DSSP file (Angstrom, degrees, kcal/mol; ACC not computed):
  #  RESIDUE AA STRUCTURE BP1 BP2  ACC     N-H-->O    O-->H-N    N-H-->O    O-->H-N    TCO  KAPPA ALPHA  PHI   PSI    X-CA   Y-CA   Z-CA
    1    1 A Q              0   0    0      0, 0.0    26,-2.3     0, 0.0     2,-0.4   0.000 360.0 360.0 360.0 139.3   15.7    8.4   -9.1
    2    2 A V  E     -A   26   0A   0     24,-0.2     2,-0.4    25,-0.1    24,-0.2  -0.935 360.0-161.3-115.5 133.6   12.3    7.7   -7.6
    3    3 A H  E     -A   25   0A   0     22,-3.0    22,-2.5    -2,-0.4     2,-0.4  -0.923   1.5-164.6-113.3 138.3   11.5    7.9   -3.9
    4    4 A V  E     -A   24   0A   0    105,-0.4   107,-0.5    -2,-0.4     2,-0.4  -0.987   8.0-174.5-123.9 129.6    8.5    6.1   -2.3
    5    5 A L  E     -A   23   0A   0     18,-2.1    18,-1.8    -2,-0.4     2,-0.3  -0.981   6.2-163.2-131.5 125.2    7.4    7.1    1.1
    6    6 A E  E     +A   22   0A   0     -2,-0.4     2,-0.3    16,-0.2    16,-0.2  -0.716  15.2 167.0-100.4 155.0    4.7    5.5    3.2
    7    7 A S  E     +A   21   0A   0     14,-2.2    14,-2.7    -2,-0.3   106,-0.1  -0.969  39.6  69.3-154.4 167.3    3.0    7.1    6.3
    8    8 A G        +     0   0    0     -2,-0.3    11,-0.4     1,-0.3    14,-0.0   0.370  59.2 135.9 105.0  -3.7    0.0    6.6    8.5
    9    9 A G        +     0   0    0     12,-0.1     2,-0.3     9,-0.1    -1,-0.3  -0.159  20.0 126.2 -69.5 171.5    0.9    3.4   10.4
   10   10 A G  E     -d  115   0B   0    104,-0.9   106,-2.7   103,-0.1     2,-0.5  -0.984  56.9 -63.1 167.5-167.8    0.4    3.1   14.1
   11   11 A E  E     +d  116   0B   0     -2,-0.3     2,-0.3   104,-0.2   106,-0.2  -0.942  49.7 165.6-114.5 128.9   -1.2    1.0   16.9
   12   12 A V  E     -d  117   0B   0    104,-2.6   106,-2.5    -2,-0.5     3,-0.1  -0.910  35.4-106.5-135.5 163.0   -4.9    0.5   17.2
   13   13 A Q    >   -     0   0    0     -2,-0.3     3,-2.2   104,-0.2    72,-0.2  -0.508  55.3 -77.2 -83.0 157.9   -7.3   -1.7   19.0
   14   14 A P  T 3  S+     0   0    0      0, 0.0    72,-0.2     0, 0.0    -1,-0.1  -0.288 122.7  28.7 -54.2 137.9   -9.2   -4.5   17.2
   15   15 A G  T 3  S+     0   0    0     70,-3.4    69,-0.7     1,-0.3    71,-0.1   0.289  98.4 122.0  90.7  -9.3  -12.1   -3.0   15.3
   16   16 A G    <   -     0   0    0     -3,-2.2    69,-2.3    69,-0.3     2,-0.3  -0.067  53.9-125.3 -79.4-177.4  -10.2    0.3   14.8
   17   17 A S        +     0   0    0     66,-0.2     2,-0.3    67,-0.2    66,-0.2  -0.936  21.0 178.6-132.7 151.9   -9.3    2.1   11.6
   18   18 A L  E     - B   0  82A   0     64,-2.1    64,-3.2    -2,-0.3     2,-0.5  -0.978  17.6-145.1-144.9 155.3   -6.2    3.5   10.0
   19   19 A R  E     - B   0  81A   0    -11,-0.4     2,-0.3    -2,-0.3    62,-0.2  -0.968  15.5-160.1-125.6 115.9   -5.4    5.3    6.8
   20   20 A L  E     - B   0  80A   0     60,-2.6    60,-2.3    -2,-0.5     2,-0.3  -0.703   5.2-160.8 -93.3 145.7   -2.1    4.6    5.1
   21   21 A S  E     -AB   7  79A   0    -14,-2.7   -14,-2.2    -2,-0.3     2,-0.4  -0.933   7.4-173.5-124.4 150.0   -0.6    7.0    2.5
   22   22 A C  E     -AB   6  78A   0     56,-2.4    56,-2.7    -2,-0.3     2,-0.4  -0.997   3.7-176.9-141.0 137.4    2.0    6.4   -0.1
   23   23 A R  E     -AB   5  77A   0    -18,-1.8   -18,-2.1    -2,-0.4     2,-0.4  -0.989  12.0-154.8-141.4 132.1    3.6    8.9   -2.4
   24   24 A A  E     +A    4   0A   0     52,-2.6     2,-0.3    -2,-0.4   -20,-0.2  -0.837  21.8 170.9-101.1 140.1    6.2    8.6   -5.2
   25   25 A S  E     +A    3   0A   0    -22,-2.5   -22,-3.0    -2,-0.4     2,-0.4  -0.939  33.5  46.1-143.5 165.5    8.4   11.5   -6.1
   26   26 A G  E    S+A    2   0A   0     -2,-0.3     2,-1.9   -24,-0.2   -24,-0.2  -0.830 107.5   2.3 105.5-143.7   11.4   12.2   -8.3
   27   27 A S  S    S+     0   0    0    -26,-2.3     2,-0.4    -2,-0.4   -25,-0.1  -0.425  87.9 128.4 -86.1  64.3   11.9   11.0  -11.9
   28   28 A I        +     0   0    0     -2,-1.9    -2,-0.1     1,-0.1     3,-0.1  -0.975  28.9 175.8-120.5 135.3    8.6    9.3  -12.4
   29   29 A F        -     0   0    0     -2,-0.4     2,-0.3     1,-0.4    -1,-0.1   0.631  66.5 -18.8-114.3 -21.1    6.5   10.1  -15.4
   30   30 A S        -     0   0    0     46,-0.0    -1,-0.4     0, 0.0     2,-0.3  -0.949  61.0-132.5-167.9 176.3    3.6    7.7  -15.1
   31   31 A F        -     0   0    0     -2,-0.3    68,-0.3     1,-0.1    22,-0.2  -0.999  10.2-154.6-145.3 151.0    2.7    4.4  -13.4
   32   32 A D  S    S-     0   0    0     66,-3.6    21,-1.9     1,-0.4    22,-0.3   0.897  80.8 -23.8 -83.9 -49.7    1.2    1.1  -14.4
   33   33 A D  E     -FE  52  98B   0     65,-1.0    65,-2.7    19,-0.3    -1,-0.4  -0.985  51.8-137.6-158.0 163.2    0.0    0.3  -10.9
   34   34 A M  E     -FE  51  97B   0     17,-2.6    17,-2.4    -2,-0.3     2,-0.4  -0.974  26.5-165.6-126.8 142.3    0.5    1.0   -7.3
   35   35 A N  E     -FE  50  96B   0     61,-2.9    61,-2.4    -2,-0.4     2,-0.5  -0.952  19.7-147.1-137.2 145.1    0.4   -1.8   -4.7
   36   36 A W  E     +FE  49  95B   0     13,-3.2    12,-3.0    -2,-0.4    13,-1.5  -0.963  24.2 177.1-108.7 126.7    0.2   -2.3   -0.9
   37   37 A Y  E     -FE  47  94B   0     57,-3.1    57,-2.5    -2,-0.5     2,-0.3  -0.833   9.6-159.5-116.6 160.5    2.0   -5.3    0.4
   38   38 A R  E     -FE  46  93B   0      8,-2.4     8,-2.7    -2,-0.3    55,-0.2  -0.993   7.0-166.4-139.9 152.4    2.4   -6.4    4.0
   39   39 A Q  E     - E   0  92B   0     53,-2.1    53,-1.8    -2,-0.3     6,-0.2  -0.878  12.4-150.3-139.9 104.7    4.8   -8.7    5.8
   40   40 A P    >   -     0   0    0      0, 0.0     3,-2.2     0, 0.0    51,-0.2  -0.355  47.0 -78.2 -66.2 155.6    4.1   -9.9    9.3
   41   41 A L  T 3  S+     0   0    0      1,-0.3     3,-0.1    49,-0.1    49,-0.0  -0.347 117.2   3.7 -58.5 124.5    7.1  -10.5   11.5
   42   42 A G  T 3  S+     0   0    0      1,-0.3    -1,-0.3    -2,-0.1     2,-0.2   0.524 114.9  97.6  79.5   5.6    8.7  -13.9   10.5
   43   43 A K  S <  S-     0   0    0     -3,-2.2    -1,-0.3     1,-0.1     2,-0.1  -0.724  78.5 -87.2-122.2 172.2    6.2  -14.5    7.6
   44   44 A Q        -     0   0    0     -2,-0.2     2,-0.2     1,-0.1    -1,-0.1  -0.397  45.2-102.4 -78.0 154.7    6.2  -14.0    3.9
   45   45 A R        -     0   0    0     -6,-0.2     2,-0.3    -2,-0.1    -6,-0.2  -0.505  40.2-167.2 -72.5 142.6    5.2  -10.8    2.2
   46   46 A E  E     -F   38   0B   0     -8,-2.7    -8,-2.4    -2,-0.2     2,-0.5  -0.973  25.7-111.2-133.4 149.7    1.7  -10.8    0.7
   47   47 A L  E     +F   37   0B   0     -2,-0.3   -10,-0.3   -10,-0.2     3,-0.1  -0.664  31.6 178.1 -77.8 126.4   -0.2   -8.5   -1.7
   48   48 A V  E     -     0   0B   0    -12,-3.0    12,-2.6    -2,-0.5     2,-0.3   0.873  60.9 -21.7 -94.5 -49.9   -2.9   -6.7    0.1
   49   49 A A  E     -FG  36  59B   0    -13,-1.5   -13,-3.2    10,-0.2    -1,-0.4  -0.988  55.2-166.5-160.6 153.8   -4.4   -4.4   -2.5
   50   50 A S  E     -FG  35  58B   0      8,-2.2     8,-1.9    -2,-0.3     2,-0.4  -0.979   3.3-163.4-144.6 158.2   -3.5   -2.8   -5.8
   51   51 A I  E     -FG  34  57B   0    -17,-2.4   -17,-2.6    -2,-0.3     6,-0.2  -0.989  13.7-141.9-143.7 133.0   -4.8   -0.2   -8.2
   52   52 A T  E >   -F   33   0B   0      4,-2.2     3,-1.9    -2,-0.4   -19,-0.3  -0.396  34.4-104.1 -86.2 169.4   -3.9    0.5  -11.8
   53   53 A S  T 3  S+     0   0    0    -21,-1.9   -20,-0.1     1,-0.3    20,-0.1   0.738 124.3  57.5 -64.8 -20.2   -3.6    3.9  -13.4
   54   54 A G  T 3  S-     0   0    0    -22,-0.3    -1,-0.3     2,-0.1   -21,-0.1   0.424 123.3-105.3 -89.3   0.6   -7.0    3.3  -14.9
   55   55 A G    <   +     0   0    0     -3,-1.9     2,-0.4     1,-0.3    -2,-0.1   0.563  67.8 148.6  92.0   8.4   -8.5    2.7  -11.5
   56   56 A I        -     0   0    0      1,-0.0    -4,-2.2     2,-0.0    -1,-0.3  -0.651  30.2-159.4 -79.0 129.6   -8.9   -1.0  -11.5
   57   57 A T  E     -G   51   0B   0     -2,-0.4     2,-0.3    -6,-0.2    -6,-0.2  -0.755  14.5-172.4-113.1 156.1   -8.6   -2.4   -8.0
   58   58 A K  E     -G   50   0B   0     -8,-1.9    -8,-2.2    -2,-0.3     2,-0.3  -0.994   6.5-167.7-145.7 142.6   -7.8   -5.8   -6.6
   59   59 A Y  E     -G   49   0B   0     -2,-0.3   -10,-0.2   -10,-0.2     2,-0.2  -0.953  27.1-111.4-132.5 150.1   -7.8   -7.0   -3.0
   60   60 A A    >>  -     0   0    0    -12,-2.6     3,-1.8    -2,-0.3     4,-1.0  -0.532  36.4-118.3 -69.1 146.8   -6.6  -10.0   -1.0
   61   61 A D  T 34 S+     0   0    0      1,-0.3     3,-0.5     2,-0.2    -1,-0.1   0.840 111.4  63.8 -56.7 -33.7   -9.6  -12.1    0.2
   62   62 A S  T 34 S+     0   0    0      1,-0.2    -1,-0.3     3,-0.0   -14,-0.1   0.660 111.6  34.2 -69.4 -15.1   -8.6  -11.5    3.8
   63   63 A V  T X> S+     0   0    0     -3,-1.8     3,-2.4   -15,-0.2     4,-2.2   0.475  82.3 127.5-118.2  -4.7   -9.2   -7.7    3.5
   64   64 A K  T 3< S+     0   0    0     -4,-1.0     4,-0.1    -3,-0.5    -3,-0.0  -0.286  81.0  15.7 -57.4 134.4  -12.2   -7.5    1.1
   65   65 A G  T 34 S+     0   0    0      2,-0.4    -1,-0.3     1,-0.1     3,-0.1   0.264 125.8  59.6  86.1 -12.1  -14.9   -5.5    2.5
   66   66 A R  T <4 S+     0   0    0     -3,-2.4    17,-2.0     1,-0.2     2,-0.3   0.707  98.0  52.3-114.6 -34.8  -12.7   -3.9    5.2
   67   67 A F  E  <  -C   82   0A   0     -4,-2.2    -2,-0.4    15,-0.2     2,-0.4  -0.818  60.1-166.0-108.7 145.3   -9.9   -2.2    3.2
   68   68 A T  E     -C   81   0A   0     13,-2.4    13,-3.1    -2,-0.3     2,-0.4  -0.992   5.4-157.5-131.9 126.6  -10.3    0.4    0.4
   69   69 A I  E     +C   80   0A   0     -2,-0.4     2,-0.3    11,-0.2    11,-0.2  -0.807  18.8 165.4-101.6 142.7   -7.5    1.4   -1.9
   70   70 A S  E     -C   79   0A   0      9,-1.8     9,-2.9    -2,-0.4     2,-0.3  -0.953  14.3-156.9-148.1 166.7   -7.6    4.7   -3.8
   71   71 A A  E     -C   78   0A   0     -2,-0.3     2,-0.6     7,-0.2     7,-0.3  -0.990  20.5-147.4-147.3 153.1   -5.1    6.9   -5.8
   72   72 A E  E >>> -C   77   0A   0      5,-2.5     5,-1.8    -2,-0.3     3,-1.4  -0.899  22.0-167.0-117.1  96.4   -4.5   10.4   -6.9
   73   73 A N  G >45S+     0   0    0     -2,-0.6     3,-1.4     1,-0.3    -1,-0.1   0.863  81.8  55.6 -56.6 -42.5   -2.7    9.8  -10.2
   74   74 A S  G 345S+     0   0    0      1,-0.3    -1,-0.3     2,-0.1    -2,-0.0   0.753 114.5  40.8 -65.7 -22.4   -1.5   13.4  -10.7
   75   75 A K  G <45S-     0   0    0     -3,-1.4    -1,-0.3     2,-0.2   -51,-0.2   0.407 104.8-126.0-101.8  -0.1    0.2   13.3   -7.3
   76   76 A Y  T <<5 +     0   0    0     -3,-1.4   -52,-2.6    -4,-0.6     2,-0.4   0.924  65.1 143.3  50.3  45.4    1.5    9.7   -7.6
   77   77 A A  E   < -BC  23  72A   0     -5,-1.8    -5,-2.5   -54,-0.2     2,-0.3  -0.890  32.2-174.0-119.2 147.0   -0.2    9.2   -4.3
   78   78 A M  E     -BC  22  71A   0    -56,-2.7   -56,-2.4    -2,-0.4     2,-0.3  -0.980   4.6-161.2-140.0 149.9   -2.1    6.1   -3.1
   79   79 A Y  E     -BC  21  70A   0     -9,-2.9    -9,-1.8    -2,-0.3     2,-0.4  -0.932   9.9-157.8-132.8 153.7   -4.1    5.5    0.0
   80   80 A L  E     -BC  20  69A   0    -60,-2.3   -60,-2.6    -2,-0.3     2,-0.6  -0.913   9.1-160.6-133.5 107.3   -5.3    2.5    2.0
   81   81 A E  E     -BC  19  68A   0    -13,-3.1   -13,-2.4    -2,-0.4     2,-0.6  -0.784  13.3-166.6 -86.9 120.0   -8.3    3.0    4.2
   82   82 A M  E     +BC  18  67A   0    -64,-3.2   -64,-2.1    -2,-0.6     2,-0.3  -0.941  11.6 170.9-117.3 117.5   -8.4    0.1    6.7
   83   83 A N        +     0   0    0    -17,-2.0   -66,-0.2    -2,-0.6   -67,-0.2  -0.810  59.6  27.0-119.3 161.4  -11.5   -0.5    8.8
   84   84 A G  S    S-     0   0    0    -69,-0.7    -1,-0.2    -2,-0.3   -68,-0.2   0.906  83.1-161.1  56.8  43.6  -12.4   -3.3   11.1
   85   85 A L        -     0   0    0    -69,-2.3   -70,-3.4    -3,-0.2   -69,-0.3  -0.263   6.8-161.2 -64.5 143.5   -8.8   -4.0   11.9
   86   86 A K    >   -     0   0    0    -72,-0.2     3,-2.3   -71,-0.1     4,-0.3  -0.825  33.2-108.5-120.3 158.2   -7.9   -7.4   13.3
   87   87 A P  G >  S+     0   0    0      0, 0.0     3,-1.8     0, 0.0    30,-0.3   0.846 118.1  63.0 -55.1 -32.9   -4.8   -8.6   15.2
   88   88 A E  G 3  S+     0   0    0      1,-0.3    -3,-0.0   -48,-0.0     0, 0.0   0.555  89.1  68.9 -72.8  -5.0   -3.9  -10.6   12.1
   89   89 A D  G <  S+     0   0    0     -3,-2.3    -1,-0.3    28,-0.1     2,-0.2   0.531  71.2 120.1 -83.9  -6.9   -3.6   -7.4   10.1
   90   90 A T    <   +     0   0    0     -3,-1.8     2,-0.3    -4,-0.3    26,-0.2  -0.409  41.7 107.8 -61.5 124.9   -0.5   -6.6   12.2
   91   91 A A  E    S- H   0 115B   0     24,-2.0    24,-2.7    -2,-0.2     2,-0.6  -0.971  75.5 -80.8-178.3 168.6    2.4   -6.2    9.8
   92   92 A A  E     -EH  39 114B   0    -53,-1.8   -53,-2.1    -2,-0.3     2,-0.5  -0.854  47.5-147.7 -86.1 125.0    4.9   -3.9    8.1
   93   93 A Y  E     -EH  38 113B   0     20,-3.0    20,-2.2    -2,-0.6     2,-0.4  -0.849  15.6-169.8-101.9 126.5    3.0   -2.4    5.2
   94   94 A H  E     -E   37   0B   0    -57,-2.5   -57,-3.1    -2,-0.5     2,-0.4  -0.895  11.6-145.4-118.3 145.1    5.0   -1.5    2.1
   95   95 A C  E     -E   36   0B   0     -2,-0.4    15,-2.0   -59,-0.2     2,-0.4  -0.865  14.5-171.6-105.2 139.1    4.0    0.5   -1.0
   96   96 A S  E     -EI  35 109B   0    -61,-2.4   -61,-2.9    -2,-0.4     2,-0.4  -0.987   7.2-161.0-129.8 147.6    5.3   -0.3   -4.4
   97   97 A V  E     -EI  34 108B   0     11,-2.3    11,-2.8    -2,-0.4     2,-0.5  -0.993   7.5-156.6-125.8 127.1    5.0    1.6   -7.7
   98   98 A R  E     +EI  33 107B   0    -65,-2.7   -66,-3.6    -2,-0.4   -65,-1.0  -0.903  14.2 178.5-110.0 132.9    5.5    0.0  -11.1
   99   99 A E  E     - I   0 106B   0      7,-2.7     7,-3.4    -2,-0.5     2,-0.6  -0.989  22.1-145.9-133.8 137.7    6.4    2.1  -14.1
  100  100 A T  E     + I   0 105B   0     -2,-0.4     2,-0.4     5,-0.3     5,-0.3  -0.928  28.0 170.5-103.1 123.2    7.1    1.1  -17.7
  101  101 A Y  E >   - I   0 104B   0      3,-3.3     3,-1.9    -2,-0.6    -2,-0.1  -0.989  65.0 -11.8-138.4 125.2    9.7    3.4  -19.2
  102  102 A M  T 3  S-     0   0    0     -2,-0.4    -1,-0.1     1,-0.3     3,-0.1   0.852 130.0 -52.6  54.3  37.2   11.4    3.0  -22.5
  103  103 A G  T 3  S+     0   0    0      1,-0.2     2,-0.4     0, 0.0    -1,-0.3   0.421 118.9 103.9  84.3  -2.1   10.0   -0.5  -22.8
  104  104 A N  E <   -I  101   0B   0     -3,-1.9    -3,-3.3     2,-0.0     2,-0.5  -0.904  63.6-135.9-114.6 142.6   11.3   -1.7  -19.4
  105  105 A Q  E     -I  100   0B   0     -2,-0.4     2,-0.4    -5,-0.3    -5,-0.3  -0.820  21.3-171.3 -98.2 135.7    9.2   -2.1  -16.2
  106  106 A Y  E     -I   99   0B   0     -7,-3.4    -7,-2.7    -2,-0.5     2,-0.4  -0.922   9.5-155.6-121.9 147.7   10.6   -0.8  -13.0
  107  107 A E  E     -I   98   0B   0     -2,-0.4     2,-0.4    -9,-0.2    -9,-0.2  -0.992   8.1-163.0-127.5 127.1    9.3   -1.3   -9.5
  108  108 A Y  E     -I   97   0B   0    -11,-2.8   -11,-2.3    -2,-0.4     2,-0.3  -0.887   8.0-157.9-112.8 138.8   10.0    1.2   -6.7
  109  109 A W  E     -I   96   0B   0     -2,-0.4  -105,-0.4   -13,-0.2   -13,-0.2  -0.875   8.5-143.1-120.9 146.5    9.6    0.4   -3.0
  110  110 A G        -     0   0    0    -15,-2.0  -105,-0.2    -2,-0.3     3,-0.1  -0.489  31.1-112.0 -92.4 174.2    9.1    2.3    0.1
  111  111 A R        -     0   0    0   -107,-0.5  -106,-0.1     1,-0.2   -17,-0.1   0.639  60.7-119.1 -84.6 -14.5   10.6    1.3    3.5
  112  112 A G        -     0   0    0    -17,-0.1     2,-0.4   -20,-0.1   -18,-0.2  -0.105  11.8-114.6 103.2 160.5    7.3    0.6    5.0
  113  113 A T  E     - H   0  93B   0    -20,-2.2   -20,-3.0  -106,-0.1     2,-0.3  -0.997  29.7-121.1-137.9 136.2    5.1    1.7    7.9
  114  114 A Q  E     - H   0  92B   0     -2,-0.4  -104,-0.9   -22,-0.2     2,-0.5  -0.586  21.4-169.1 -85.0 133.1    4.2   -0.5   10.8
  115  115 A V  E     -dH  10  91B   0    -24,-2.7   -24,-2.0    -2,-0.3     2,-0.5  -0.989   6.3-176.1-118.0 124.9    0.6   -1.4   11.7
  116  116 A T  E     -d   11   0B   0   -106,-2.7  -104,-2.6    -2,-0.5     2,-0.6  -0.984   8.4-168.7-125.5 124.6   -0.1   -3.0   15.0
  117  117 A V  E     +d   12   0B   0     -2,-0.5     2,-0.3   -30,-0.3  -104,-0.2  -0.939  30.3 140.5-114.3 111.8   -3.5   -4.2   16.1
  118  118 A S              0   0    0   -106,-2.5    -2,-0.1    -2,-0.6   -32,-0.0  -0.999 360.0 360.0-154.1 145.1   -3.7   -5.1   19.7
  119  119 A S              0   0    0     -2,-0.3  -106,-0.1  -106,-0.2    -1,-0.1   0.430 360.0 360.0 -92.9 360.0   -5.9   -4.8   22.7
């Protein structure tokens, strides 16, 4: 069983910063990629940023230049440094970890951490 836990959410003013953390634990042996998604209240979930085990990163256009994703592979940990936060960044942020094991790909999800940007 694999557990995924996010932390670091909170409430900040526009222009502020937050650092989200995600860590997978349990029966995980490697990962293909780790991803941050967000879902504003009443809206669809969107991919914010992702990082492969080889360090290749990808960002949504709306966060490029403001958010930075990083990972510590040996710890199955991932981080999202968020700067220049805007009210439209308000959402529940979820972490997912994808692993290929015995030829099958699995995706594990955390419960999320709330980010609120408000003056």
